[in-house]
C-alpha positions in Angstrom: 36.5 -34.2 28.0 33.7 -36.7 27.6 34.3 -39.9 25.8 31.6 -40.3 23.1 30.9 -41.0 19.5 29.5 -38.3 17.2 26.0 -39.2 16.2 23.8 -37.6 13.5 24.5 -34.4 11.7 25.1 -32.1 14.7 26.3 -32.2 18.2 26.6 -29.7 21.1 29.1 -29.9 23.9 31.0 -27.7 26.4 32.8 -27.5 29.7 32.8 -25.6 32.9 36.1 -24.8 34.4 37.0 -23.3 37.9 40.6 -22.5 38.5 43.0 -21.1 41.1 46.1 -19.0 40.2 49.4 -19.4 42.0 52.2 -16.8 41.8 55.9 -17.7 41.2 59.2 -15.9 41.9 58.8 -14.6 38.3 55.4 -12.9 38.8 51.7 -13.5 38.8 48.7 -13.2 36.4 47.0 -9.8 36.1 43.4 -9.5 37.3 42.4 -6.6 35.1 42.7 -5.6 31.4 45.2 -2.8 32.2 47.6 -5.4 33.7 47.1 -4.4 37.3 46.0 -6.6 40.3 46.8 -10.2 41.0 44.5 -12.8 39.6 43.1 -15.2 42.2 40.3 -17.3 40.7 39.1 -18.2 37.2 35.6 -19.2 36.1 35.2 -20.3 32.5 32.3 -21.6 30.4 32.9 -23.0 26.9 30.4 -24.3 24.3 30.7 -25.8 20.8 27.9 -26.3 18.3 29.3 -28.3 15.3 28.3 -30.5 12.4 30.9 -33.3 11.8 29.5 -34.1 8.4 30.0 -30.5 7.0 33.0 -29.6 9.2 31.4 -26.3 10.2 30.6 -25.0 13.7 30.3 -22.2 16.1 31.8 -21.7 19.6 31.5 -19.4 22.6 33.9 -18.9 25.5 33.4 -16.7 28.6 36.1 -16.2 31.2 35.9 -14.3 34.5 38.9 -13.4 36.7 39.0 -12.2 40.3 41.5 -10.1 42.1 43.4 -11.5 45.1 44.0 -8.0 46.6 40.2 -7.3 47.0 38.4 -7.9 50.2 35.9 -10.0 48.3 38.5 -11.8 46.2 36.1 -14.2 44.7 34.1 -11.5 42.9 35.2 -11.1 39.2 37.1 -8.0 38.2 37.5 -8.9 34.5 35.5 -10.7 31.8 36.7 -12.0 28.5 34.3 -13.4 25.9 35.0 -15.0 22.5 32.5 -15.8 19.8 33.7 -17.7 16.8 32.6 -19.7 13.7 34.6 -21.7 11.3 35.1 -24.8 9.1 37.6 -27.5 8.8 38.8 -30.2 6.5 40.9 -33.4 7.0 44.1 -31.5 8.0 43.2 -27.8 8.1 40.8 -25.4 9.8 39.7 -21.7 9.4 38.1 -19.7 12.1 36.7 -16.2 12.5 36.5 -14.7 16.0 35.3 -11.7 18.0 36.9 -11.3 21.4 36.4 -8.6 24.0 38.2 -8.0 27.3 36.1 -6.0 29.8 36.9 -4.5 33.2 34.0 -5.2 35.7 35.0 -2.5 38.2 33.7 1.0 37.9 36.1 3.4 36.2 38.8 0.7 35.6 40.5 1.4 32.3 42.0 -1.1 29.9 39.2 -2.8 28.0 40.0 -4.0 24.5 38.3 -5.8 21.6 39.1 -7.1 18.1 38.0 -9.2 15.1 40.4 -11.8 13.7 40.7 -14.7 11.3 42.9 -17.8 12.0 44.0 -20.7 9.8 45.9 -23.8 10.9 47.3 -27.0 9.6 46.3 -29.9 11.9 47.7 -33.4 12.4 46.9 -36.5 14.4 49.1 -39.6 14.8 49.0 -42.8 16.7 52.2 -43.6 18.6 53.7 -46.9 19.8 52.0 -48.2 22.9 48.6 -49.5 21.7 46.2 -49.9 18.8 45.3 -46.9 16.7 41.6 -46.0 16.7 39.5 -44.1 14.1 40.5 -40.5 13.5 38.2 -37.9 15.1 38.7 -34.1 14.3 40.5 -32.9 17.4 39.2 -29.3 17.4 35.7 -30.6 17.9 36.7 -31.7 21.4 35.5 -35.3 21.0 37.2 -38.6 21.8 36.3 -42.0 20.5 35.7 -45.2 22.4 38.7 -46.8 20.6 41.0 -49.4 22.2 43.7 -47.9 24.4 46.5 -46.2 22.4 48.8 -43.2 22.6 47.9 -40.3 20.3 49.6 -37.1 19.4 47.5 -34.2 18.1 48.6 -30.7 17.2 48.4 -27.7 14.9 50.5 -24.9 13.4 48.6 -21.8 12.6 48.7 -18.1 11.8 46.1 -15.3 12.3 45.5 -11.8 11.2 43.7 -9.1 13.2 41.0 -7.9 10.8 39.9 -5.0 13.0 41.9 -4.0 16.1 41.8 -0.6 17.7 42.8 -1.5 21.3 44.1 -5.1 21.8 47.8 -4.8 22.8 50.7 -6.7 21.2 52.6 -7.3 24.5 51.6 -8.3 28.0 52.6 -4.9 29.4 49.7 -3.4 27.3 52.0 -1.7 24.7 51.7 -1.9 21.0 48.8 -3.0 18.8 48.4 -6.7 17.8 48.7 -7.3 14.1 49.6 -11.0 13.4 49.4 -14.2 15.4 51.5 -17.3 15.1 50.6 -20.3 17.2 51.6 -24.0 17.7 49.8 -26.5 19.9 50.4 -30.2 20.8 48.6 -32.7 23.0 49.9 -36.2 23.8 47.1 -38.5 25.0 48.3 -41.5 26.9 46.4 -44.8 27.1 42.7 -44.2 26.8 43.2 -40.4 26.8 42.6 -39.9 30.5 46.2 -38.6 31.0 47.3 -35.8 28.7 50.4 -33.7 28.3 50.0 -30.5 26.4 51.8 -27.4 25.3 50.8 -24.2 23.5 52.9 -21.3 22.1 51.2 -18.1 21.0 53.2 -15.3 19.3 51.9 -11.8 18.6 53.4 -9.1 16.4 53.1 -5.3 16.8 51.5 -3.3 14.0 53.7 -0.3 14.8 57.1 -2.1 15.1 58.3 -4.8 12.7 54.8 -5.9 12.1 55.6 -9.5 10.9 58.2 -10.2 13.6 57.0 -11.6 17.0 57.0 -9.1 19.8 55.4 -11.3 22.6 55.2 -15.0 23.5 52.6 -16.6 25.6 53.7 -20.1 26.6 51.6 -22.8 28.3 52.8 -26.3 29.4 50.6 -28.6 31.4 49.3 -32.0 32.4 45.7 -33.1 32.6 43.8 -36.1 34.0 40.2 -36.7 33.2 37.3 -39.2 33.2 34.0 -39.0 31.4 32.6 -36.8 34.1 35.4 -34.6 35.6 38.9 -33.5 34.9 41.8 -31.6 36.4 44.6 -29.6 34.7 47.8 -28.1 36.1 49.7 -25.6 33.9 52.6 -23.3 34.0 51.8 -20.1 32.1 54.5 -17.6 31.0 54.5 -14.3 29.1 57.7 -12.9 27.6 58.3 -9.8 25.5 60.7 -10.7 22.6 61.8 -7.3 21.5 62.5 -5.8 24.9 62.9 -6.9 28.6 59.9 -8.3 30.3 58.9 -11.8 31.7 56.3 -13.2 34.0 55.3 -16.7 34.9 52.7 -18.3 37.2 50.7 -21.5 37.7 47.1 -22.4 37.3 45.1 -25.3 38.7 41.7 -26.0 37.1 38.9 -28.4 37.7 36.7 -29.0 34.6 33.3 -30.6 34.2 32.4 -31.5 30.5 28.8 -31.7 29.3 26.9 -32.5 26.1 23.4 -31.5 25.0 
């Protein structure tokens, strides 16, 4: 992400990501909302409009996936969009979201949509290896021009699906998502150009032990970035926790940050 200081009462920033999926002996990413196909390419545009002084902001995120099995594999077969708004304090945040997953091929089933609310406790700590700089809210996607130092950022959160008639609880498209539990951590090394990160996202099933996780999405990756471009390599896995089912694959992304 770009390296800049927040100025004034408002800032706008975002990123463009282009990615390529790679299958593993344990499976591949689906290219359509119904879980079929094999994802080939990813195109993602993210945007944040926030006010550091008030802690409030809005975000938009759009993702397109293409199917490797199609003759024109670069054409998208699925679109996801998320619109959100929220607020944060020194060590917490609350966010309301609307997300929809849409098939782009004619007569392809499996679209879903929901409204949810998420709350999280956030933390940020300097680690041995350099001088600690001023604290910047990590969820606003901004880094400071502080002296080189190592920094650990993370959050522990929970979410509730306010209205969900179609979004599944498991990656095999079964169940109905009810609760979300998540944990995220990022270790920035040196000036933040090198990052190690991990994310765990648990979903529960409204129809089966609704407060007990039924599915786990796990991401572990490494990123390298400058002020103008970045690259990320991740291993993504999906595992059903109340029955048999596991898939894992890899994703390589190039990202270009921007500010307005």
